[in-house]
Residue frames as qw, qx, qy, qz and C-alpha x, y, z in Angstrom:
[[0.822, 0.089, -0.176, -0.534, -17.92, 4.75, 15.52],
 [0.480, -0.327, 0.807, -0.107, -17.76, 1.15, 16.71],
 [0.631, 0.322, -0.535, -0.462, -17.71, -1.69, 14.19],
 [0.888, -0.181, 0.379, -0.190, -18.55, -5.35, 14.56],
 [0.933, 0.272, 0.130, 0.196, -16.38, -8.13, 13.12],
 [0.111, 0.909, -0.386, 0.110, -13.12, -6.40, 13.98],
 [0.929, 0.076, -0.284, 0.226, -10.00, -8.59, 13.90],
 [0.600, -0.717, 0.161, 0.316, -6.93, -8.52, 16.10],
 [0.417, 0.852, -0.314, -0.031, -3.97, -6.86, 14.40],
 [0.913, -0.074, -0.022, 0.401, -0.64, -8.59, 13.89],
 [0.123, -0.967, 0.189, 0.116, 2.43, -6.56, 14.81],
 [0.460, 0.703, -0.534, 0.092, 6.04, -6.46, 13.68],
 [0.210, -0.421, 0.841, -0.268, 7.69, -9.65, 14.85],
 [0.780, 0.176, 0.486, -0.354, 4.69, -11.83, 13.99],
 [0.411, -0.156, 0.768, 0.467, 5.83, -14.33, 11.30],
 [0.454, 0.645, 0.615, -0.006, 2.66, -13.68, 9.27],
 [0.155, 0.933, -0.021, -0.323, 4.03, -10.27, 8.27],
 [0.125, -0.644, 0.655, 0.375, 7.09, -11.91, 6.67],
 [0.532, 0.129, 0.826, 0.135, 5.33, -14.53, 4.56],
 [0.176, 0.117, -0.533, -0.819, 4.34, -14.35, 0.89],
 [0.574, 0.201, 0.491, -0.624, 0.57, -14.65, 0.70],
 [0.378, 0.165, 0.875, 0.254, -1.30, -17.16, -1.45],
 [0.210, -0.032, -0.424, -0.880, -3.29, -16.09, -4.53],
 [0.536, 0.191, 0.515, -0.641, -7.06, -16.19, -4.17],
 [0.059, -0.091, -0.888, -0.447, -8.90, -18.86, -6.15],
 [0.450, -0.037, 0.106, -0.886, -12.49, -17.62, -6.42],
 [0.700, -0.066, -0.612, -0.361, -13.74, -21.13, -7.09],
 [0.629, -0.221, -0.675, 0.316, -12.73, -21.96, -3.51],
 [0.334, -0.210, -0.407, 0.824, -12.47, -18.63, -1.69],
 [0.056, -0.526, -0.390, -0.753, -15.41, -16.54, -2.95],
 [0.527, -0.740, -0.374, -0.184, -17.38, -16.53, 0.32],
 [0.697, -0.417, -0.182, 0.554, -14.20, -16.16, 2.36],
 [0.364, 0.222, 0.135, 0.895, -13.10, -13.11, 0.36],
 [0.233, -0.668, -0.319, -0.630, -16.35, -11.25, 1.05],
 [0.688, -0.669, -0.271, 0.071, -16.17, -12.02, 4.76],
 [0.682, -0.183, -0.036, 0.707, -12.48, -11.08, 4.83],
 [0.210, 0.467, 0.212, 0.832, -13.14, -7.80, 3.00],
 [0.427, -0.767, -0.269, -0.397, -15.72, -6.76, 5.60],
 [0.774, -0.539, -0.154, 0.295, -13.44, -7.74, 8.46],
 [0.591, 0.063, 0.060, 0.802, -10.46, -5.90, 6.98],
 [0.017, 0.617, 0.240, 0.749, -12.50, -2.75, 6.30],
 [0.565, -0.760, -0.234, -0.222, -13.97, -2.66, 9.82],
 [0.783, -0.381, -0.089, 0.484, -10.57, -3.29, 11.40],
 [0.455, 0.275, 0.129, 0.837, -8.95, -0.56, 9.29],
 [0.173, -0.711, -0.232, -0.641, -11.66, 1.98, 10.16],
 [0.703, -0.664, -0.250, 0.052, -11.50, 1.11, 13.86],
 [0.696, -0.391, 0.049, 0.600, -7.79, 1.90, 13.89],
 [0.143, 0.913, 0.010, -0.381, -8.10, 4.97, 11.61],
 [0.483, -0.247, 0.621, 0.566, -6.06, 3.52, 8.74],
 [0.491, 0.592, -0.152, -0.621, -6.36, 4.14, 5.02],
 [0.696, 0.355, -0.584, -0.219, -5.25, 0.66, 3.98],
 [0.594, -0.404, 0.650, -0.249, -4.87, -2.80, 5.44],
 [0.531, 0.346, -0.720, -0.283, -3.70, -6.14, 4.08],
 [0.883, -0.227, -0.311, -0.268, -4.81, -9.66, 5.00],
 [0.710, 0.062, -0.548, 0.439, -1.56, -10.67, 6.76],
 [0.020, -0.388, 0.356, -0.850, -2.10, -7.76, 9.15],
 [0.711, -0.267, 0.253, -0.600, -4.95, -9.83, 10.62],
 [0.393, -0.331, 0.857, -0.037, -3.01, -13.10, 10.27],
 [0.786, 0.420, 0.416, -0.182, -4.66, -14.26, 7.02],
 [0.338, -0.433, 0.595, 0.587, -2.25, -15.26, 4.27],
 [0.523, 0.579, 0.596, 0.188, -4.32, -14.45, 1.18],
 [0.322, 0.032, 0.247, 0.913, -3.53, -11.83, -1.47],
 [0.109, -0.785, -0.544, -0.277, -6.21, -9.37, -0.43],
 [0.288, -0.217, -0.330, 0.872, -6.07, -5.81, 0.82],
 [0.045, 0.868, 0.495, -0.010, -8.33, -2.82, 1.33],
 [0.372, -0.055, 0.024, 0.926, -7.41, 0.70, 0.30],
 [0.106, 0.828, 0.461, -0.300, -9.19, 4.04, 0.50],
 [0.411, 0.700, 0.146, 0.566, -8.94, 7.17, -1.54],
 [0.335, 0.238, -0.341, 0.845, -7.29, 10.25, -0.08],
 [0.358, -0.375, 0.070, -0.852, -10.54, 11.63, 1.30],
 [0.058, -0.002, 0.945, -0.323, -11.44, 8.27, 2.83],
 [0.587, 0.223, 0.154, -0.763, -14.84, 8.37, 1.11],
 [0.866, 0.284, -0.271, -0.308, -14.33, 5.23, -1.00],
 [0.505, -0.470, 0.723, -0.041, -12.90, 1.83, -0.13],
 [0.716, 0.408, -0.466, -0.321, -11.74, -0.80, -2.60],
 [0.845, -0.274, 0.460, -0.013, -11.21, -4.50, -2.08],
 [0.384, 0.702, -0.559, -0.216, -8.08, -5.50, -4.01],
 [0.899, -0.143, 0.408, -0.064, -7.57, -9.21, -4.75],
 [0.821, 0.102, 0.368, 0.424, -4.50, -10.75, -6.44],
 [0.147, 0.954, -0.034, -0.260, -2.98, -7.33, -7.21],
 [0.775, 0.132, 0.245, 0.568, -0.28, -6.81, -9.82],
 [0.045, -0.815, 0.138, 0.561, 1.84, -3.72, -10.39],
 [0.797, 0.493, 0.319, 0.141, 1.87, -3.91, -14.17],
 [0.589, 0.416, 0.069, 0.690, 4.06, -0.93, -15.01],
 [0.289, -0.607, -0.196, 0.714, 5.44, 2.39, -13.88],
 [0.380, 0.852, 0.302, 0.197, 4.36, 5.45, -15.82],
 [0.573, -0.253, 0.052, 0.778, 7.49, 7.41, -16.60],
 [0.166, 0.929, 0.178, -0.279, 7.70, 11.08, -17.51],
 [0.620, 0.022, 0.354, 0.700, 9.66, 12.22, -20.53],
 [0.065, 0.641, -0.008, -0.765, 10.12, 15.62, -22.18],
 [0.648, 0.552, 0.510, 0.127, 8.47, 15.99, -25.58],
 [0.550, 0.306, 0.273, 0.727, 9.64, 18.02, -28.59],
 [0.014, -0.756, -0.189, -0.626, 7.87, 21.20, -27.50],
 [0.101, 0.415, -0.525, 0.736, 9.20, 21.16, -23.96],
 [0.708, -0.357, 0.092, -0.603, 6.18, 19.60, -22.28],
 [0.238, -0.302, 0.907, -0.171, 5.95, 16.21, -20.67],
 [0.767, 0.060, -0.379, -0.514, 4.33, 12.99, -21.77],
 [0.664, -0.366, 0.588, -0.284, 3.74, 9.73, -19.99],
 [0.654, 0.325, -0.649, -0.214, 5.11, 6.38, -21.12],
 [0.881, -0.386, 0.145, -0.233, 4.98, 3.00, -19.43],
 [0.240, 0.567, -0.783, 0.091, 8.00, 0.97, -18.39],
 [0.831, -0.157, -0.511, -0.153, 7.63, -2.72, -17.65],
 [0.256, -0.606, 0.584, -0.476, 8.13, -3.65, -14.03],
 [0.929, -0.117, -0.215, -0.277, 6.40, -6.87, -12.81],
 [0.900, -0.392, 0.030, 0.190, 9.00, -7.61, -10.21],
 [0.696, 0.067, 0.106, 0.707, 11.92, -5.91, -12.01],
 [0.030, -0.981, -0.127, 0.142, 12.75, -2.29, -11.24],
 [0.721, 0.338, 0.007, 0.605, 15.61, -0.87, -13.31],
 [0.430, -0.397, -0.216, 0.781, 17.83, 1.88, -11.94],
 [0.097, 0.208, 0.334, 0.914, 16.67, 4.32, -14.64],
 [0.350, -0.614, -0.570, -0.419, 13.21, 4.32, -13.00],
 [0.456, -0.370, -0.533, 0.609, 14.41, 5.58, -9.62],
 [0.046, -0.059, -0.026, 0.997, 13.73, 9.17, -10.65],
 [0.403, -0.359, -0.551, -0.636, 10.06, 8.22, -11.07],
 [0.504, -0.452, -0.683, 0.275, 9.75, 7.88, -7.31],
 [0.132, -0.695, 0.084, -0.702, 8.61, 10.50, -4.82],
 [0.292, 0.046, -0.765, 0.572, 9.20, 10.59, -1.10],
 [0.500, -0.515, -0.177, -0.674, 6.46, 10.55, 1.49],
 [0.232, -0.319, 0.733, -0.555, 5.73, 9.73, 5.12],
 [0.700, -0.141, -0.599, -0.362, 4.14, 6.38, 5.87],
 [0.421, -0.359, 0.667, -0.499, 2.91, 4.67, 9.00],
 [0.513, 0.021, -0.820, -0.253, 1.63, 1.16, 9.49],
 [0.732, -0.456, -0.017, -0.507, -1.04, -0.33, 11.72],
 [0.957, -0.113, -0.232, 0.132, 1.35, -3.23, 12.37],
 [0.595, 0.075, -0.267, 0.754, 4.19, -0.90, 13.46],
 [0.207, -0.898, -0.356, -0.151, 2.38, 1.55, 15.74],
 [0.478, -0.808, -0.024, 0.342, 4.05, 4.68, 17.00],
 [0.449, -0.371, 0.433, 0.688, 6.47, 5.24, 14.12],
 [0.569, 0.784, 0.119, -0.218, 6.56, 6.98, 10.73],
 [0.639, -0.218, 0.473, 0.566, 9.05, 6.46, 7.93],
 [0.298, 0.745, -0.185, -0.567, 10.07, 8.58, 4.95],
 [0.666, 0.044, 0.724, 0.172, 9.73, 6.17, 2.02],
 [0.190, 0.404, -0.476, -0.757, 10.28, 6.48, -1.75],
 [0.570, 0.335, 0.742, -0.109, 7.49, 5.08, -3.95],
 [0.215, 0.210, 0.616, 0.728, 6.63, 5.26, -7.63],
 [0.195, 0.278, 0.247, -0.908, 4.33, 8.24, -8.14],
 [0.665, 0.334, -0.109, -0.660, 2.36, 6.92, -11.16],
 [0.219, -0.189, 0.954, 0.082, 1.59, 3.24, -11.77],
 [0.679, 0.049, -0.402, -0.612, -0.64, 0.97, -13.80],
 [0.280, -0.195, 0.871, -0.353, -2.16, -1.88, -11.83],
 [0.625, -0.101, -0.574, -0.519, -4.51, -4.81, -12.25],
 [0.165, -0.109, 0.831, -0.520, -6.49, -6.81, -9.71],
 [0.299, -0.410, -0.808, -0.299, -9.75, -8.64, -9.07],
 [0.344, -0.426, 0.169, -0.820, -12.54, -6.97, -7.11],
 [0.422, -0.187, 0.724, -0.513, -14.51, -8.59, -4.31],
 [0.824, 0.286, 0.260, -0.414, -16.69, -10.36, -6.89],
 [0.715, -0.094, 0.597, 0.350, -13.75, -11.71, -8.88],
 [0.531, 0.811, 0.233, 0.070, -14.12, -9.21, -11.75],
 [0.683, 0.028, 0.106, 0.722, -10.88, -8.15, -13.45],
 [0.007, 0.981, 0.147, -0.124, -9.98, -4.47, -13.08],
 [0.654, 0.122, 0.066, 0.743, -7.19, -2.31, -14.49],
 [0.036, -0.975, -0.211, -0.064, -6.46, 1.29, -13.64],
 [0.492, 0.451, -0.238, 0.705, -3.84, 3.98, -13.33],
 [0.531, -0.773, -0.303, 0.171, -3.03, 5.28, -9.85],
 [0.425, 0.552, -0.187, 0.693, -1.02, 8.30, -8.86],
 [0.142, -0.594, 0.313, -0.727, 0.13, 10.10, -5.75],
 [0.498, -0.336, 0.557, -0.574, -1.63, 9.03, -2.58],
 [0.923, 0.082, 0.151, -0.344, -3.44, 6.02, -4.05],
 [0.732, 0.493, -0.456, 0.113, -0.30, 4.79, -5.81],
 [0.029, 0.523, -0.695, 0.493, 1.55, 4.94, -2.49],
 [0.691, -0.194, 0.461, -0.522, -1.17, 3.05, -0.60],
 [0.929, 0.279, -0.123, -0.210, -1.32, 0.36, -3.31],
 [0.571, 0.520, -0.579, 0.262, 2.45, -0.19, -3.21],
 [0.239, -0.456, 0.648, -0.561, 2.52, -0.25, 0.60],
 [0.808, -0.062, 0.364, -0.460, -0.23, -2.86, 0.79],
 [0.864, 0.407, -0.287, -0.079, 1.20, -4.93, -2.07],
 [0.224, 0.564, -0.707, 0.364, 4.45, -5.09, -0.11],
 [0.566, -0.295, 0.566, -0.522, 2.54, -6.61, 2.81],
 [0.934, 0.184, 0.079, -0.295, 1.36, -9.45, 0.57],
 [0.764, 0.479, -0.381, 0.204, 5.01, -10.19, -0.26],
 [0.807, -0.397, -0.272, 0.344, 6.27, -10.20, 3.33],
 [0.427, 0.260, -0.076, 0.863, 7.70, -6.67, 3.13],
 [0.225, -0.839, -0.428, 0.250, 7.02, -3.80, 5.53],
 [0.277, 0.940, 0.044, 0.196, 7.74, -0.14, 4.92],
 [0.429, -0.818, 0.353, 0.149, 10.80, -0.05, 7.17],
 [0.784, -0.005, 0.487, 0.385, 12.46, -2.41, 4.67],
 [0.484, 0.718, 0.308, 0.393, 12.17, 0.41, 2.11],
 [0.253, -0.947, 0.040, 0.194, 13.93, 3.02, 4.23],
 [0.627, 0.651, -0.248, 0.349, 17.10, 4.39, 2.66],
 [0.265, 0.383, -0.570, 0.677, 18.40, 5.41, 6.08],
 [0.413, -0.480, -0.723, 0.277, 17.39, 4.78, 9.69],
 [0.107, -0.215, -0.187, 0.953, 17.46, 8.58, 9.99],
 [0.331, -0.138, -0.443, -0.822, 14.23, 8.49, 7.96],
 [0.509, -0.435, -0.741, -0.043, 12.40, 6.75, 10.82],
 [0.067, -0.345, 0.301, -0.887, 10.75, 8.93, 13.45],
 [0.033, -0.339, -0.843, 0.417, 8.57, 8.42, 16.51],
 [0.023, 0.641, 0.629, 0.438, 5.04, 9.50, 15.60],
 [0.316, -0.844, -0.360, 0.239, 4.72, 11.85, 18.56],
 [0.393, -0.536, 0.192, 0.722, 7.78, 13.76, 17.32],
 [0.486, 0.439, 0.584, 0.479, 6.51, 14.08, 13.76],
 [0.099, 0.929, 0.313, 0.168, 5.00, 17.56, 13.98],
 [0.370, -0.885, 0.146, 0.243, 8.08, 18.93, 15.73],
 [0.412, -0.580, 0.579, 0.398, 10.96, 17.37, 13.84],
 [0.732, 0.351, 0.557, 0.175, 9.84, 15.89, 10.52],
 [0.359, 0.930, 0.016, -0.077, 10.54, 19.17, 8.73],
 [0.259, -0.745, 0.567, 0.237, 14.23, 18.49, 9.25],
 [0.539, 0.010, 0.790, 0.291, 13.88, 15.47, 6.95],
 [0.020, -0.141, -0.535, -0.833, 11.28, 16.88, 4.60],
 [0.426, 0.166, 0.365, -0.811, 7.83, 18.39, 4.92],
 [0.361, -0.067, -0.796, -0.481, 5.08, 15.98, 3.94],
 [0.682, -0.272, 0.165, -0.659, 1.90, 14.45, 5.30],
 [0.226, -0.247, 0.932, -0.138, 1.70, 11.05, 6.96],
 [0.720, 0.047, -0.429, -0.544, -0.23, 8.08, 5.67],
 [0.434, -0.288, 0.775, -0.357, -1.27, 5.35, 8.11],
 [0.665, 0.237, -0.540, -0.459, -1.71, 2.01, 6.35]]
């Protein structure tokens, strides 16, 4: 399917991908946010992504689009905040229960075991996939395209997409999260050799 209002992507090496984006002020940016959301969504769909952030089309505002795992729903995320990581602890009868640990820019070493590994790609780094650790369960807040405050809990695929796109707004790309360069693979080799790192499915963001 062909979409109108598709933007040109920025690629690794473009300074826009290394800048911290500005918060959206709806008193000044309301119309721009709606136009940007449409442009981001159409650009993402054209390139078969599941997420895209404003700096990937050379716009330095704290806005991104993310889809659910089935790519049936798309959310506009404005001024996102990762509020906390939901940790897993064993209860008195041997089961597990979830508790929240404050994060907001500070990740303590005790929370590293709350991460899971998964393959990620990026529209701005075409042709490669990386095996990246991300928090599996998170609580987030953001504004929607109309400036309405939202809070929700994300897990698995959606938690990974949110963290990947939030990184973009802070000038970080997924290759910065690699533990080893051995966790980076050419996309065309993925089906043949990724199992030697770990079996997983790729996510193109």
